[in-house]
C-alpha positions as CSV (number, residue, x, y, z in Angstrom):
1,X,94.1,-7.6,-2.6
2,X,96.2,-10.0,-1.1
3,X,99.4,-11.7,-2.1
4,X,98.5,-15.5,0.3
5,X,99.3,-19.0,-0.6
6,X,96.0,-19.1,-3.5
7,X,94.4,-23.0,-3.1
8,X,92.9,-24.8,-7.4
9,X,91.5,-27.4,-7.1
10,X,92.5,-28.4,-11.2
11,X,89.2,-31.6,-12.4
12,X,89.7,-32.9,-16.0
13,X,89.5,-36.0,-16.8
14,X,93.4,-35.8,-18.5
15,X,97.0,-35.5,-17.6
16,X,97.6,-32.9,-20.3
17,X,95.1,-30.7,-19.4
18,X,96.2,-30.6,-16.0
19,X,99.5,-30.5,-16.8
20,X,98.7,-27.6,-19.1
21,X,96.3,-25.6,-17.3
22,X,99.3,-26.0,-14.3
23,X,102.3,-24.2,-16.2
24,X,99.9,-20.9,-16.9
25,X,99.2,-20.7,-13.5
26,X,102.2,-21.3,-12.3
27,X,103.5,-18.1,-14.0
28,X,104.4,-15.1,-11.6
29,X,102.5,-14.0,-8.8
30,X,100.8,-15.8,-6.1
31,X,101.2,-18.2,-5.7
32,X,99.3,-21.4,-5.8
33,X,99.2,-24.6,-4.1
34,X,96.8,-27.0,-7.1
35,X,95.2,-30.4,-7.2
36,X,94.3,-32.7,-9.7
37,X,90.8,-34.5,-9.7
38,X,90.5,-36.5,-12.4
39,X,87.1,-37.5,-11.0
40,X,84.1,-36.4,-9.5
41,X,85.2,-38.8,-6.6
42,X,88.1,-37.8,-6.4
43,X,86.9,-34.0,-7.2
44,X,84.2,-34.8,-3.6
45,X,87.4,-36.7,-1.9
46,X,89.7,-33.1,-2.2
47,X,86.4,-31.0,-1.0
48,X,86.6,-33.3,2.2
49,X,90.0,-34.4,2.2
50,X,89.1,-38.9,2.1
51,X,90.2,-41.0,0.0
52,X,93.7,-39.6,-1.2
53,X,93.8,-36.3,-0.3
54,X,93.1,-37.5,3.1
55,X,95.7,-35.7,4.5
56,X,94.7,-32.0,2.7
57,X,94.3,-30.3,6.2
58,X,91.1,-27.8,6.0
59,X,93.0,-24.5,5.9
60,X,94.3,-25.9,2.5
61,X,90.4,-27.4,1.0
62,X,90.2,-25.4,-3.0
63,X,88.2,-22.0,-3.2
64,X,88.3,-22.0,-6.6
65,X,87.6,-24.8,-9.2
66,X,88.2,-25.6,-12.6
67,X,85.7,-28.3,-13.9
68,X,85.8,-30.1,-17.2
69,X,82.2,-30.8,-18.3
70,X,83.5,-34.0,-19.2
71,X,84.7,-35.3,-15.9
72,X,83.0,-38.7,-14.6
73,X,82.2,-40.9,-12.0
74,X,79.9,-39.1,-10.5
75,X,79.7,-36.7,-13.9
76,X,80.3,-32.5,-14.0
77,X,77.1,-32.1,-13.4
78,X,76.0,-33.8,-10.8
79,X,79.8,-32.6,-9.0
80,X,78.8,-29.6,-9.5
81,X,75.7,-29.5,-7.8
82,X,76.4,-31.8,-4.6
83,X,78.4,-28.5,-4.7
84,X,76.2,-25.7,-4.5
85,X,74.2,-27.4,-2.3
86,X,76.2,-27.8,0.7
87,X,76.6,-25.4,3.3
88,X,80.2,-25.1,3.4
89,X,80.8,-26.0,-0.5
90,X,78.9,-23.7,-2.0
91,X,80.9,-19.9,-1.3
92,X,83.7,-22.3,-4.0
93,X,83.1,-20.4,-7.2
94,X,83.2,-22.5,-9.5
95,X,84.5,-22.5,-13.2
96,X,82.7,-24.9,-15.7
97,X,84.8,-26.0,-19.0
98,X,84.3,-27.9,-22.3
99,X,85.6,-28.4,-25.4
100,X,81.7,-29.5,-25.8
101,X,78.7,-27.9,-27.0
102,X,78.6,-24.9,-25.0
103,X,74.6,-24.1,-25.5
104,X,73.3,-27.0,-23.6
105,X,76.0,-27.3,-21.1
106,X,76.6,-23.2,-20.5
107,X,73.0,-22.9,-19.2
108,X,73.4,-25.6,-17.1
109,X,76.9,-24.7,-15.5
110,X,74.8,-21.4,-15.3
111,X,71.6,-23.4,-13.6
112,X,73.2,-25.6,-11.3
113,X,75.3,-22.5,-9.8
114,X,78.7,-22.5,-11.7
115,X,80.8,-19.1,-11.4
116,X,81.9,-19.4,-15.0
117,X,81.6,-21.1,-18.3
118,X,84.4,-21.1,-20.9
119,X,84.5,-22.4,-24.0
120,X,87.1,-23.8,-24.5
121,X,89.2,-23.1,-27.8
122,X,90.5,-25.9,-30.1
123,X,93.7,-24.3,-30.1
124,X,96.4,-24.3,-27.5
125,X,97.5,-21.3,-27.6
126,X,93.9,-20.3,-27.1
127,X,93.5,-21.9,-24.4
128,X,96.4,-20.9,-22.7
129,X,95.4,-17.7,-22.7
130,X,92.3,-17.9,-21.9
131,X,93.1,-19.6,-18.8
132,X,95.8,-16.7,-18.1
133,X,92.9,-14.8,-18.0
134,X,90.9,-16.6,-16.4
135,X,93.8,-16.4,-13.3
136,X,94.6,-13.2,-13.3
137,X,90.4,-12.1,-12.5
138,X,90.3,-15.5,-10.2
139,X,93.5,-15.2,-8.5
140,X,94.8,-11.6,-8.5
141,X,91.1,-9.7,-9.0
142,X,89.0,-11.6,-6.9
143,X,89.1,-12.0,-3.4
144,X,88.0,-15.6,-2.8
145,X,85.9,-16.9,0.2
146,X,88.1,-18.0,3.2
147,X,89.0,-21.7,3.8
148,X,87.9,-23.6,6.6
């Protein structure tokens, strides 16, 4: 099990969601580099080291993506489609989360290649516990794909 620093992209429309997820994932080990994308364009820019992420080294490109289904410009489903159709990016696990109706969103997320779909609990403590469990699994147990 590797303890090297992990690169995680949190793509969500709300700064509060990002800060909440970052706070929980910052607890303990392993150390994590966080990136925040508020739009689909920013997410794609981060993966391609463009725009506000143009100084990002290819070795720091995210190894794990948390994707809010509400993401716009382009939409989360469009972004997921692009990631999973790209030879270099398709290996990155994408965890989709949503506070909407999970049935159709979950089905679409899995059809497009997401690694997991998490219905977001309405209560903050429940969401934080879900993030802790995701962190434990994806950052402490799973061996993530190496960076470029």
